[in-house]
C-alpha positions, 0 to 999 in steps of 0.5 A: 565701254570697251572694258566691259565684260563680254560673253564669248559667243558659242559660235561666231563667224565674222567676214573680213573687212577694212573699216566699220561704222559700228562705233559711230552707230554705238555713239548715237545709241549711247547719246540717245540713252540706249547704249549697246552692251559689249555683245551688241557692240560686236554685232554693230561692228560686223553689221556696219563693216565695209569692204574696200569698195564701200559695200557691206562685208556681210550680206547676211547678219544672223543672230541666235540667242536667248529671249530678252537679252540682246536681239531686239535691242540690237535690231533697233540699234542697227535700224537707227544706224541705217537711218542716221549713219549710213542714211539708207533710202528704204529699210524694212522691219518684219516679224512673225507676229503683228503685235511684235512688229507694232511694239518694236515700231512704237519703241523705236519711234518713241526713242527718236521722238524723245531725243531732239538730235534725232527728232529734228530729222523727222520729215515734216508732215501733217498731224501731231507726229511729224515723220511717224505713220501709225494707222491701220497696221501700216507703220513707218518712220520717215526722215528728211533726205528720203530715208524711210523705215517701214514695218511689216508683218510677214506672211508664211507664203512669201516675202515680196512685200518685204523688199528694201535696201536693208531688211530685218527678219525678226523671229526668224524661226518662223521664216519659211523657204517660201519667204526666202525664195521670194525675198532674196531675188528682189535684193539683186538690184539693190546697191548695198543689200543686207538681210538681218535676222534674229531668232531664238533656237529653231523649231522642227519646222525652222528649215531656213534658220537651220540652214543659216545655223549650219553655214554660220557655225561652220563658216561656210559663207564668206559674207555671212556674219553669224553670232550665236549664244547657246548652251554649250552642253545642250543636247544635240542629235549626236549627244542627246543627254544635256548633262542632268544629274539624273540620267534620262531626266524629264526636265520636270519643274521638280526634277533634281539636278536638272540642266535647266536649273543650272544657273551657271549655264544661264550666266554663260549665254544670258548677256543681260542676266542680273542687269535688264533681266533679273535672275529671279524672273528667270527662276519664275519663268522656269517654273511657269513655262513648259520645260521644252519652251523654257529650254528653247527660249532661254537655254537655246536648245534646238529642235532638230529633225531625225538623223536616224530611223527607228530601226537604227535606234532599236538596232538588233533588239527589235527583231529579237523582241518579236513574237509572231501571233502573240495574244494579250490575255490581260489587255491593259490600255489602248493608245491613239496617235495622229500624224500631221495633216491627219494623213494617217492615224494609228490605234495600238494596244498593250497587254501582259504577256505571261507576267506583269513584268513583260508586255506585248504591243500590237495594232488594235483593230476590230477588222484585221483586214483594215489594220490599226493604221489607216488614212485620215482620222475620222475612223479612229474615234468610233473604233477606239471607243468600240474596242475600249467599251467592249473590253473595258480598257482605258485609252491614252492620247496626247493632249497636244498635236494633230490628235488634240481635237479628239480629246474632248469627244473621247472624254465625253464617251469614255469619262475617266477611262481617257488618259491624256498625256502632256508633253512630258508624259508623251516623251516618257511614253516614247522612252518607255517603248525604247527602253522596253525594247532595247534595255530591259527587254520587257516589251515585245511586239506581235511581229505585225507588218504595221509595227515592223514597217513603222520600226523600219520607216519611222524616225525620232526627232529631238526635243529639249534633250529627249525625243518624240516618234514621228510615226503614229504606229510607234507613238500609239503603242508608246502611249498604250504602254504609258497608260497601262503603267501610269494607271493600273486597271482592273480589266476583264480578260480579252482575246486578241484584236484579230 
């Protein structure tokens, strides 16, 4: 087994140790017909490594990698090791989704029952499945000698019900700081505590996972084992372009030379490729899944929070592209954007400025005293439809996100004048504002205070090598630009929205 090829982890930090029970765990798994891959052997060695006092060398065992390659399998192997090698009294397995938790339980229970050298340790109980509890969402495996493995679905609000000697947190991208804050203190009285996590790449909201990533990549925590398989050439906040043949590639399924289709990259991070995971299946998933999800789940492209403000993104160009009191004699489109939690929503417009090649963006409002960005979202439906109908302009909105509930009411009132942007379109829209301001200088703004405030306070967040604005008064004019340029309209002249 040691002669097999092992992928070199993109990031690896292994605590110092004197001995490990990893080989014993690997042997039990192999005997049960569940032999570990070379990458999984490395993880088992680090997880079951001990210090001179017999305690685990790694308090945190953290794994990040592509879906369906090594994580779920090695979690089962670790739990078998806890049950049959180190003989832990209480281990807890949890996942974000109830169905994921149940499926993992079913597979582990069946693995034990199907192997007599394991099943003979099951605790004799009433019923046709000794030692196995599977009823009413309560799943457990119990062995003689007071050894238990329990399965729990997590709640975002806390982790007190997850306390055990050993804890597995699968799908860690969904773990909240509240879970960490309530779970970890309960481990302080355990003699040999360990927390094992496994995840695909983090989402924007994956604050707890990003903390593990940043510490693990830098090797900042001496007793953290960190193992990550991810695309070495993937996007980062510092280098957002992932190396597609076409600059500013939108990663569409028909894109030529897209990094998501580079099978050499797949080979570097998918440890089970051409084995348990068929290459043709990955090709099919690339076509079936949204590009952002495929990138996160299989290329392990992280979503990260903003690292710079919009004014830094635009640099000096923002001020140079301002035209005070600009009007739009030939309006083209309105854009609607809603912020998370419906805290604020914005309505903006774009129109030609002297020539079709030059456009101006501005907040749209029937009442200048109220402006184009207001608290809540209840106002924006009537306002947008009123302006659109009075001036014969289309309206653009994103298909998903906080404003998704407005799509159908807008469609009922506007018909085919509603333009709905999918995620790829939305990223195109955000890019159109950026490029128009900073590169082609074909987009101007009317120097409105709302836009200037957005350019000062707004931020961008990376998503699969591209970005989205986090401020509705930047997203709304971006959508207006996208709508105007994707579906030219024959419109009546219009005065400024002031």
